[in-house]
Every structure is written in C-alpha cells, then in structure tokens.
C-alpha positions in Angstrom: 35.2 114.9 229.8 38.6 116.0 231.3 38.0 114.5 234.8 40.3 111.6 236.0 41.4 109.9 239.1 44.6 108.0 240.0 44.9 106.0 243.2 45.3 102.9 245.2 43.1 101.2 247.8 42.6 98.1 249.8 41.5 96.4 246.6 45.0 96.9 245.0 47.5 97.4 247.8 48.3 95.8 251.2 48.2 97.9 254.3 51.9 98.2 254.7 52.1 99.8 251.3 49.1 102.1 251.8 50.5 103.4 255.0 53.8 104.4 253.4 52.1 106.7 250.8 49.2 108.0 252.8 48.9 111.9 252.9 48.0 113.0 256.4 46.0 116.1 257.4 49.1 118.2 257.9 50.6 117.3 254.5 47.4 117.8 252.6 47.5 121.5 251.8 51.1 121.3 250.4 50.3 118.1 248.5 47.2 119.8 246.9 49.2 122.8 245.9 52.0 120.7 244.5 49.7 118.7 242.3 47.7 121.7 241.3 51.0 123.4 240.1 51.8 120.5 237.7 51.5 121.6 234.0 48.0 121.2 232.6 46.2 120.4 235.8 43.4 122.8 236.4 41.6 121.4 239.5 42.6 118.8 242.1 41.2 117.1 245.1 43.0 114.5 247.3 41.0 111.8 249.2 43.3 110.1 251.7 41.9 107.6 254.2 43.2 104.5 255.9 41.9 102.4 253.0 42.6 104.5 250.0 44.6 107.4 248.5 43.0 108.9 245.4 43.7 112.0 243.5 40.9 113.5 241.4 41.8 116.1 238.8 40.6 118.1 235.8 43.0 118.4 232.9 42.7 118.8 229.1 45.5 116.3 228.4 44.4 113.3 230.4 47.3 111.0 229.5 50.0 113.6 230.3 48.3 114.7 233.6 47.7 111.1 234.6 51.4 110.3 234.2 52.4 113.3 236.3 50.1 112.3 239.1 51.4 108.7 239.0 54.9 110.0 239.1 54.0 112.1 242.2 52.7 109.0 244.0 55.7 106.9 243.0 58.0 109.5 244.4 56.3 109.2 247.7 57.1 105.5 247.6 60.7 105.9 246.5 62.1 104.2 249.6 59.9 101.1 249.2 61.5 98.0 247.7 58.2 97.1 246.0 57.3 99.2 242.9 54.1 101.2 243.5 52.9 101.4 239.8 51.4 97.9 239.7 49.1 98.8 242.6 47.7 102.0 241.0 44.5 102.3 239.1 43.2 105.2 236.9 39.7 106.2 235.7 38.8 108.9 233.3 35.6 110.7 232.2 32.4 108.8 233.0 34.3 106.1 234.8 35.9 108.6 237.1 32.5 110.1 237.9 31.0 106.7 238.6 34.0 105.7 240.8 33.7 108.8 243.0 30.0 108.3 243.5 30.5 104.6 244.3 33.2 105.6 246.9 30.9 108.3 248.5 28.0 105.8 248.7 30.2 103.2 250.4 30.0 100.7 247.6 33.8 100.6 247.2 34.7 100.6 251.0 36.4 97.7 252.8 33.2 97.5 254.8 30.2 97.9 252.4 28.2 101.0 253.2 30.4 102.3 256.1 29.4 105.8 257.0 32.9 107.3 257.7 33.7 107.7 254.0 31.1 110.3 253.4 32.6 112.5 256.1 36.1 111.9 254.6 34.9 113.0 251.1 33.4 116.1 252.7 36.7 116.7 254.5 38.6 116.3 251.2 36.3 118.8 249.6 36.8 121.4 252.3 40.6 120.9 252.2 40.7 121.5 248.5 38.5 124.6 248.8 40.8 126.0 251.5 43.8 125.3 249.4 42.2 127.0 246.4 42.6 124.0 244.1 39.0 123.6 243.0 36.9 125.3 240.4 33.3 124.7 239.2 33.7 121.2 237.7 35.2 119.3 240.7 33.3 121.4 243.1 30.0 120.3 241.4 31.1 116.7 241.0 32.2 116.2 244.6 29.1 118.0 245.9 27.0 115.7 243.8 28.9 112.6 245.1 28.2 113.7 248.6 24.5 114.2 247.8 24.4 110.7 246.3 26.0 109.3 249.5 23.4 111.0 251.6 20.6 109.8 249.4 21.9 106.2 249.5 22.0 106.1 253.2 18.5 107.7 253.6 16.7 105.9 250.8 18.3 102.4 250.9 19.4 99.8 253.5 23.1 100.2 252.6 24.1 101.4 256.1 21.3 100.1 258.3 23.4 97.2 259.7 26.3 98.4 261.8 29.6 97.2 260.2 31.9 100.2 260.7 35.6 99.5 261.1 35.3 100.1 264.8 32.4 97.8 265.2 34.2 95.2 263.1 37.2 95.4 265.5 34.8 94.7 268.4 33.3 91.7 266.6 36.8 90.4 265.9 37.8 90.8 269.5 34.7 89.0 270.6 35.7 85.9 268.7 38.9 85.7 270.8 37.6 86.1 274.4 35.3 83.9 276.3 32.9 86.7 277.2 33.3 90.2 275.8 30.8 91.6 278.3 33.1 90.8 281.2 36.4 91.4 279.4 38.6 94.4 280.2 39.0 96.3 277.0 41.6 99.1 276.5 41.3 101.6 273.7 44.5 103.4 272.7 43.8 106.9 271.3 41.2 109.6 271.8 40.3 110.7 268.3 37.3 109.9 266.1 38.1 106.2 265.6 38.8 105.7 269.3 35.5 107.4 270.1 33.7 105.1 267.7 35.4 102.0 269.1 34.3 103.0 272.7 30.7 103.6 271.5 30.7 100.2 269.7 32.1 98.5 272.9 29.4 100.2 275.0 26.7 99.0 272.6 28.0 95.5 272.9 27.6 95.6 276.6 31.3 95.9 277.6 31.4 97.3 281.2 35.1 97.3 281.9 36.4 100.0 279.6 39.8 101.7 279.7 41.4 104.4 277.5 44.9 105.6 277.3 46.3 108.6 275.3 49.3 110.8 275.4 47.0 113.6 276.6 45.5 112.2 279.7 42.6 114.7 279.8 41.4 113.7 276.4 41.3 110.0 277.4 39.5 110.9 280.6 36.9 113.0 278.8 36.3 110.2 276.3 35.9 107.2 278.6 34.4 108.5 281.9 31.0 109.1 280.4 30.8 105.4 279.8 31.9 104.5 283.3 35.4 103.6 282.2 38.8 104.5 283.5 41.6 106.6 281.9 45.3 105.6 282.1 48.2 108.0 282.0 50.6 107.2 279.1 53.4 106.8 281.6 51.4 103.8 283.0 51.2 102.0 279.6 52.7 98.8 281.1 50.0 98.8 283.8 47.3 99.3 281.3 48.5 96.5 279.1 48.7 94.2 282.1 45.1 95.1 283.0 43.6 94.5 279.6 42.2 91.4 277.9 41.7 93.2 274.6 43.5 96.2 273.2 42.0 98.3 270.3 44.5 100.7 268.9 43.2 103.7 267.1 45.6 106.7 267.3 46.6 109.1 264.6 50.3 108.7 265.3 52.7 108.5 262.3 54.7 105.8 264.2 54.0 102.6 266.1 53.2 103.2 269.7 53.1 99.5 271.0 56.3 97.6 270.5 57.5 94.1 271.3 59.5 95.5 274.2 56.4 96.8 276.0 54.7 93.4 275.6 57.8 91.5 276.8 57.8 93.6 279.9 54.4 92.4 281.0 54.0 89.0 279.3 55.3 86.9 282.2 53.2 88.8 284.7 50.0 87.9 282.8 50.6 84.2 283.7 49.2 82.9 280.5 46.2 85.2 280.3 45.5 85.8 276.6 46.0 89.3 275.2 44.2 90.3 271.9 45.4 93.4 269.9 43.2 94.8 267.2 45.0 97.6 265.3 42.6 99.8 263.3 45.0 102.7 262.8 46.9 103.6 259.6 49.8 103.9 259.9 49.6 100.9 262.2 50.0 101.5 266.0 51.3 98.1 266.9 54.3 96.2 265.8 53.1 92.9 264.3 55.8 90.9 266.0 54.1 91.3 269.4 52.3 88.1 268.3 55.5 86.2 268.7 54.6 85.7 272.4 52.4 82.8 273.5 48.9 83.8 274.1 49.3 87.2 272.3 47.3 87.8 269.1 47.6 90.8 266.8 45.2 91.8 264.0 45.2 94.8 261.7 42.5 96.4 259.5 43.2 93.9 256.7 42.1 91.1 259.0 38.7 92.6 259.6 37.0 91.4 256.5 36.5 87.9 257.8 34.3 89.2 260.7 31.9 91.1 258.5 30.3 88.5 256.3 27.0 88.2 258.2 26.1 91.9 258.2 27.6 92.5 254.7 25.2 90.0 253.2 22.3 92.1 254.3 23.9 95.3 253.0 24.8 93.6 249.7 21.1 93.2 249.0 20.8 97.0 248.9 23.4 97.4 246.2 21.0 97.6 243.3 19.0 100.4 245.0 22.2 102.4 245.5 23.2 101.9 241.9 19.9 103.5 240.9 20.7 106.5 243.1 24.2 106.7 241.5 22.8 106.5 238.0 20.4 109.4 238.7 23.1 111.6 240.3 25.6 110.8 237.6 23.1 111.7 234.9 22.4 115.0 236.6 26.1 115.9 236.7 26.7 114.9 233.1 23.8 117.0 232.0 25.1 120.0 234.0 28.5 119.5 232.5 27.2 119.2 229.0 25.1 122.3 229.4 28.3 124.3 230.1 29.2 123.9 226.4 26.5 126.4 225.6 27.5 129.1 228.2 29.9 131.0 225.9 27.4 131.2 223.1 24.5 132.2 225.5 26.6 134.9 227.0 27.7 136.2 223.6 24.2 136.1 222.2 22.7 138.0 225.1 25.5 140.4 225.2 25.2 141.2 221.5 21.4 141.8 221.7 21.8 143.8 224.9 24.5 146.0 223.3 22.2 146.6 220.3 19.3 147.4 222.7 21.5 149.8 224.7 22.6 151.6 221.5 19.1 151.9 220.1 17.8 153.0 223.6 20.4 155.7 223.8 19.5 157.0 220.4 15.8 156.9 221.1 16.2 158.8 224.4 18.3 161.4 222.7 15.3 162.2 220.5 13.0 162.5 223.5 14.6 165.2 225.7 11.3 166.1 227.2 11.1 162.8 229.2 11.6 163.2 232.9 13.7 160.8 234.9 10.8 158.6 235.8 9.6 158.3 232.3 13.1 157.6 231.0 13.4 154.8 233.6 10.1 153.3 232.4 11.5 153.1 228.9 14.7 151.6 230.0 12.9 148.9 232.0 10.7 148.2 229.0 13.7 147.6 226.7 15.4 145.4 229.2 12.3 143.3 229.8 11.8 142.8 226.1 15.4 141.6 225.7 15.0 139.1 228.5 11.6 137.9 227.3 12.7 137.5 223.7 15.9 135.6 224.6 14.5 133.5 227.4 13.2 130.6 225.2 16.3 130.4 223.0 18.4 130.4 226.2 16.4 127.6 227.7 16.3 125.5 224.6 20.0 125.9 223.9 20.8 124.9 227.5 18.4 121.9 227.4 19.8 120.7 224.0 23.4 120.9 225.3 22.5 119.1 228.5 20.7 116.3 226.7 23.3 115.5 224.1 26.7 117.0 223.2 26.0 116.4 219.5 22.6 118.0 219.5 23.9 120.8 221.7 26.7 121.5 219.2 24.2 121.7 216.4 22.1 124.3 218.3 25.2 126.2 219.3 26.4 126.5 215.6 22.9 127.5 214.5 22.7 130.3 217.1 26.1 131.5 216.3 25.1 131.7 212.6 21.7 133.3 213.2 23.2 136.0 215.5 26.3 136.4 213.4 28.6 135.6 216.4 32.3 134.8 216.1 32.8 131.1 215.0 33.4 128.9 218.0 36.8 127.7 216.7 38.0 131.3 216.3 37.2 132.3 219.9 40.3 133.6 221.7 39.7 131.5 224.8 38.3 128.0 225.2 35.4 127.4 227.7 37.7 125.2 229.8 40.2 128.0 230.3 37.9 131.0 230.5 34.7 129.3 231.8 32.6 131.1 229.1 34.0 134.6 229.4 34.5 136.6 226.2 36.1 140.0 225.6 33.7 142.9 225.2 35.0 146.3 224.1 34.8 148.8 227.0 32.7 151.2 225.0 30.0 148.5 224.4 30.1 146.9 227.9 26.9 147.3 229.9 26.8 147.7 233.6 26.0 144.0 234.0 28.8 142.9 231.8 31.2 145.2 233.6 30.1 143.6 236.9 30.7 140.1 235.6 34.1 141.0 234.3 35.1 141.9 237.8 34.2 138.5 239.2 36.9 135.9 240.0 37.8 133.8 237.0 36.7 130.5 238.6 33.2 131.9 239.1 32.8 134.0 236.0 30.8 131.5 234.0 28.2 131.1 236.7 27.9 134.8 237.3 27.6 135.6 233.6 25.1 132.9 232.9 23.0 134.0 235.8 23.1 137.8 235.2 23.3 137.9 231.4 21.5 134.7 230.3 19.3 133.6 233.3 21.2 130.4 232.6 20.1 128.3 235.6 21.8 124.9 236.1 19.6 121.8 235.6 21.4 120.1 238.5 20.1 120.3 242.1 18.1 123.4 241.2 21.3 125.5 241.0 
C-alpha cells in the first residue's frame, strides 16, 4: 500500500528542536504545495502541532518519496547545530495507517487521550483539501482516522479524565503555590489554548484571573465572563508584578517574556514566588527567567510528571481503543483493496453496456412503428437487464478484492478472461494514476460514460463505479 508518513514528535525530539521545524498555519498551504510537487508524490497531508510534525503521503516509490520528504524536513532545520535525521521516524503501509489512527485516538499524545489532537487532524484534513493536495486515498484514510477518534472518545474511557495540556499546566502550577484557589493567575494569550487554560483554572476554583494579550479587546472578551481582569500589553510589568502564576499560551513565533521584563519587577516582588508555565510552541518565555531567586519556569516537556494519576485511569482504556482502531483499520484496508477491482468492473460493465446499446439500436431500427413511449419502455428494459445480470458479478468481485488482494486478483483475471477484456498488464494507465478510468472510443461511449469522462480526475473512479458499476464502497456505507 503506497501510504507512508515521516515525522518527529515528543517521543523523538526535544521541544527546542520541534519548535524550530514546526509549520505554522500561515506556512501550511505553501508547504503542502511544495511537498505535493515533489516527483512521485500523489497526495500529501501535513499534521503540525506543538508535539509533532508529521507528513503523510501517497507515492508509488516509497523509498524515493520518503527520502525527499526527509530532505524537506532537514532543510527546515539547516540552521540547527544538531542533525535532524536521528530524530525522524517513518512508517509505511499498514504501519502508517495504524500510526495515524493511534494519533487521532490520542494514544500517541503527550497526554494520553487528549482531545485537541482530533481537532488538529481535522484541521490538517481541511488544509490539505483547500490546498488541493488530497485525492481519494488520503481523504478516506484521514476521514477514517477521525471517525476512529470520535468512536474512541464516545465508546471508551480514554478521554473521561481531564488531562489536557492546559489542565496539566494548572496542576503543575498548583504544586508550586500554597493555595491555587486564592492565587492570582495571569494567562498570556487569547487563543484556543489560552481559553482552555482559563476554563481549567475556573474549574479548579481560581477566582483571581487575569489575561493579557496584544489585542486588549480579545483578552477582555476572554476573561471578563469568568470575573477576571484584562491587562493592556503596555502594562505587562504591572501584570507580572500582580501575578503569582503565569500561564503562557500565545501563538507568537517569538518569545514574549524575557529576562529583562522579569528583572524589572523582581525586586518589587520582595521575595514573593513567581511560577511560569509555558504551554506555547514556539515557547513564549525565555528559560533563563528562572535564574532569579523565587522564579520558576516550566515548559510543555515538564508537564508529564503532573499527569501520572489521571493517566493511569486512561491507560486502562487502551485495549478498548485498540479494538476500535483494529475495526476502522480493517474497514479502510478492505476499501483500499476493493479499489483494485474498479478498472475491471468499469470495463466489464462498459463492454456489456456497449453491446446492449448496439443491439438495442439495431432492434429499434427494425421496429419503426414504435412510438416514443414504447421505445422508452424497450430502452429501460435493456438497461435494467444489464444492471441485474451484472449486479452479482460486480458485488462478488468487489467483495473478493476487499477480503484478500490475492483472491481478488484471481477474480479479476477470471472476469477479464471471461469477458475478453484487455489484459491488466497491458492497460494504458495504472489504477493508481487513473483511478480506474479507461479509454472508450467516442463512437461507443454511452451517455453515462461520457458524463463520467467529464468528471475531475481525482473523483473519476468513484463516479464511474457508482454510475457504471453500482460499485458501493464497503467502508462507512459510502
């Protein structure tokens, strides 16, 4: 199966390396198009989060395509002293399918079962769709992974204990203050992660909430509903002096809190501790702010230690999630295998339909006395006969191909021999490149075949299978 992924994650690379190669939302369209333009790569999707950067692709020559993707990632890290290659991993075929489904279900996350990854996979899918770098294989695979993730969260306990990154940051902060409920907590940022952090703080009973953002109105809108106060960015020093805990969660490409800002207010704090928890990537806070007495700084790599209690409860749900993944993976593999039969089904039905059209035309020429209504009755009869006679061969060929590539190939060859079709190895276009389309001489092309030929190339196999072969997918009822 020509599906593969190359990437790095919190399992293989530290945060400072991950943040140097991450692809942000603004870069994503150009990155997708650049990778898609590499020789041999037919489809591509990029999943870029604070904890991973993974590129999923479809290519006939896996080894060559994998090397090109690795080279692309290494070029992004060209200015880093440490080589990137040792931190990369690659999966192909069944392993790539399993890996994506594990990712979408939260089994590969820094925080087991965290919910944000499902939205991030959906965002990656939408971005690739908008960039035009997807076709039917990755589209179906990623949609299946999202479906697996939704099932895992609905049918198992993998996400029933709150351990999101934002909540983990709150738990970490709670370990470093005497009483979190009465502590003054400042959140930097006004995006999704900041919103989640404020919600987590509110659930923990924090009553003195502050929020600061470069756009004051966004900070105000975010925090006032929780009874907190918003700070103008020009009053950053005042906000830092006010706070006992600072949770940083902006989307800035650069650090926003530096040693100089902390030095400015350190003496005025008169020994009152200040805890920074940085959950942004790239990081928002320079790590050397912790050089001051009473100042502590933690980033997302430090969160793991705070999660053990809740993670133990989620870990118990892992076998149930693995069962969901096995079912969804099997469904995708069967769908993918069934695609091998599409060119033969289309040719078989087209040949029989062409014969029927020819014989119908000859018969009607011998019956000039038929009126329009009677002629339409005869036409419908012929078309129904074609569909009914070919329905069972179509279903059986599809089922055999879905169940086993070997059995499916035997059925395909038998059908091609019985219907005197062009040998598969002599076909002008492979299914991977043409998605099951074949050339039909214009003089023999029916109305349906002509309609299919006008469809976009990436969708042609689905249209032909539906219109010419009633070739419904066994996966998700499609």
